[in-house]
C-alpha positions, -999 to +999 in steps of 0.1 A: -397-152-407-428-130-407-448-148-380-446-119-356-456-093-382-484-116-394-498-119-359-496-082-352-512-072-385-538-098-381-548-083-347-548-048-361-570-057-391-593-083-375-619-058-363-615-036-394-624-065-418-659-067-405-669-030-401-699-019-420-688+017-422-654+034-420-649+063-397-619+085-390-617+069-355-616+033-365-593+040-395-569+060-373-568+033-346-562+005-371-534+023-389-517+031-356-517-006-349-504-014-384-476+012-379-467-004-345-467-038-361-443-027-388-419-010-364-419-040-341-409-062-370-378-040-375-391-021-406-372+012-409-392+041-394-392+061-426-405+031-446-432+025-420-443+062-420-444+064-458-463+031-460-490+043-436-493+076-455-499+058-488-525+035-473-543+064-457-543+083-490-557+054-509-583+047-482-598+082-483-610+077-519-647+077-527-645+041-541-635+028-506-662+048-488-689+035-511-677-001-510-701-027-498-674-041-475-651-011-467-631-031-441-622-057-467-613-030-491-588-016-466-572-050-463-568-051-501-552-016-501-527-028-474-520-059-495-514-039-526-491-015-507-472-044-493-467-057-528-454-023-539-432-021-508-417-055-514-410-048-551-430-039-581-416-043-616-392-068-631-373-090-607-359-114-633-322-116-642-312-102-675-319-126-702-284-129-716-261-157-725-234-156-714-246-140-681-221-128-655-233-124-619-214-110-589-225-119-554-214-094-527-222-090-490-208-092-455-191-123-441-216-148-428-245-136-450-244-169-470-228-158-502-210-191-509-240-213-502-261-189-523-237-193-552-243-230-552-280-227-548-283-201-576-262-223-599-285-253-593-317-232-598-305-216-630-291-249-643-327-262-641-337-233-663-313-241-690-280-224-681-246-241-679-232-224-647-197-220-635-189-211-599-158-189-594-140-186-561-131-150-556-126-151-518-090-159-510-092-148-474-118-168-455-104-202-445-120-231-465-141-207-487-126-221-519-131-257-506-167-250-497-175-236-531-157-265-548-177-290-528-210-273-537-200-273-574-190-310-573-222-321-554-245-304-579-225-311-611-216-275-617-184-262-633-159-247-609-129-223-612-103-211-587-067-200-584-055-213-551-028-192-534-035-162-556-050-130-540-053-112-573-091-114-574-096-094-607-071-116-625-089-147-612-121-133-625-107-126-659-092-161-662-125-176-651-143-159-680-117-172-705-122-207-691-160-204-692-158-194-728-136-224-737-159-248-718-192-234-731-205-222-697-230-194-703-235-184-666-206-173-645-212-167-607-185-149-588-184-156-551-166-126-536-150-120-502-168-105-473-159-088-440-176-085-406-182-049-416-178-028-447-143-013-450-124+005-477-103-025-487-134-046-492-152-020-513-120-013-534-116-050-542-152-054-553-148-023-575-117-037-592-134-070-598-164-052-613-142-033-637-125-064-648-154-088-654-182-062-661-210-082-645-245-080-659-259-084-623-245-074-590-266-090-563-262-082-526-266-113-504-281-101-471-290-120-439-326-113-433-319-115-395-297-084-396-327-061-390-320-023-393-283-029-400-292-047-432-307-015-445-274+004-439-254-023-454-276-023-486-273+015-489-235+015-485-229-013-511-254+003-535-236+036-533-203+019-539-210-005-568-247+001-579-262-032-570-289-045-593-308-068-569-311-083-535-310-119-522-324-125-487-310-155-469-322-173-438-358-165-444-367-196-425-353-182-393-372-165-364-361-130-371-387-103-373-382-098-411-383-060-413-352-059-434-370-076-463-396-048-462-371-020-459-341-028-482-360-025-514-376+008-504-343+023-492-322+012-522-347+012-550-335-022-563-357-054-562-354-085-541-347-112-567-342-144-548-347-157-513-330-186-494-356-205-473-336-233-457-303-251-454-307-275-484-294-265-518-329-268-532-342-242-506-338-212-529-363-196-552-373-164-571-390-138-550-426-130-556-439-099-538-476-108-543-472-142-527-451-128-498-477-100-491-504-126-490-485-147-465-477-117-443-515-109-442-523-145-433-538-153-467-515-182-474-495-189-506-512-218-524-495-210-557-460-216-542-472-247-524-486-262-557-454-253-576-433-269-549-455-300-550-452-302-588-414-300-585-409-326-557-438-351-558-436-380-581-468-377-602-469-414-611-465-424-574-493-399-565-516-415-591-508-450-579-514-440-543-548-425-552-559-457-570-549-478-540-567-455-516-598-457-538-597-495-535-590-493-497-557-511-503-536-487-483-506-503-465-478-492-442-456-493-472-479-467-488-480-447-455-442-445-456-441-435-492-466-407-485-446-394-456-414-394-477-431-374-504-444-350-478-409-344-464-397-333-498-420-303-495-399-290-466-406-284-429-442-288-417-443-252-404-435-239-438-462-260-455-488-250-430-479-213-434-487-215-471-523-226-464-549-197-462-559-189-426-532-212-411-505-187-406-512-186-368-510-224-364-477-233-349-460-266-358-432-271-333-406-297-325-432-320-310-450-325-343-418-328-363-405-354-338-438-374-340-434-376-378-398-389-374-410-415-348-437-427-371-412-431-399-388-450-376-415-474-365-425-482-401-388-486-412-384-511-383-410-534-399-402-560-425-416-557-460-442-584-452-453-565-421-457-532-439-477-548-467-498-570-444-501-552-410-526-578-398-497-602-392-481-579-366-487-599-334-474-593-299-438-607-305-435-587-337-448-555-319-421-559-293-394-564-319-406-534-340-409-510-311-374-520-298-359-516-333-373-480-335-362-473-299-397-467-288-424-482-266-451-507-276-478-482-268-464-459-296-466-487-321-501-496-309-512-460-314-498-460-350-515-493-358-548-479-345-544-448-366-538-469-396-569-491-390-590-460-386-577-446-419-584-479-437-619-481-422-627-446-435-614-455-470-636-486-470-666-465-461-659-441-490-661-470-515-698-473-513-724-449-528-735-440-493-699-434-481-701-396-478-733-398-458-718-424-435-688-401-428-711-372-421-730-394-396-697-405-381-685-369-378-719-359-362-716-387-337-680-376-328-691-340-324-717-352-299-688-367-278-668-335-281-645-349-308-647-324-336-633-333-370-618-304-390-641-292-418-670-314-407 
């Protein structure tokens, strides 16, 4: 989402990071580039102007001028201002049980999918959610929400054929009380644009169910229009928070930086992918770090803790320490890696790696490797040395690939195993350094060596 903004800001700040002394000239030039970067990312011009003014005011302080590394200090100021722009203060939902949440937004913003994702996320946090279908107009909207509820073991309520949305909401609350559901999520109707009928229906439902939270679900790809949508809905029903969807897309991302500033309400959640698990609380500090190319290791670690099997990871570490790594382990490792999400998203969380692009080629190569291993028998995965010429032909054909692709995979595996064996001895690290030095001499640099 923020790749373009990250690249532009990185270019603007690259020279400033290393300056020994700040001057009006280099400050003015850098801030002009920062402003251009914000505008090119679809940040509202008023938000961009105020942002630059705050950074400039903070940078003119004596503490910055006397700093040992004034360039780095400016980067910190910009980081802190980004955090403030994205949303300081509480972004948590009200800690109430029962909790009633209304989701509103334009048609196509992802409200229905978001209802399912939010229900699953809060279920993991101890709630007993019920999803309520309050969109009687869009074809299959009720069916979509019911499927999401069923697939994720969430309670569901609807009144098929009825267009009396407030009554549906009231009956849903009665049902939730009887069934012991302490979280009710109302999925409301949307339009392609905001009109009087849409606003009036939302107001009527609000009066009937008295929600504790009214969250605007907005497509982050809307750009400047998202800001106008947020302002209009906020004026009509006083929204309490924002949910940005499709944050994994290739839009410029300025809406995320503008909506909070223009409405005064925080971004509470973000949707980062198509899977129901691709939904999380929003953390301004982490997003600011990612925008400035500093990575987001905390989120990566949290995601790993949620998705990776700890016992499996420990078992794998022990096998690697004994140099007993097999293709079966290789496959297990890849499948654990896939749980973390797309490769580009993982790389973007690593400090200094935001500019590294992982495209379809790398994703395709990973799928091809998995296909080759899955085409092997259990015996072949556990004992790769038995893979002779006839077996190689069968495996490559089974994966729909060429023998040379399988040969390359086997060679990669052998190199990994050899390196693990070298690490076993007390002189292992020195040997690897010598190997890295030899490879550098041949123009084959190893990362980090």
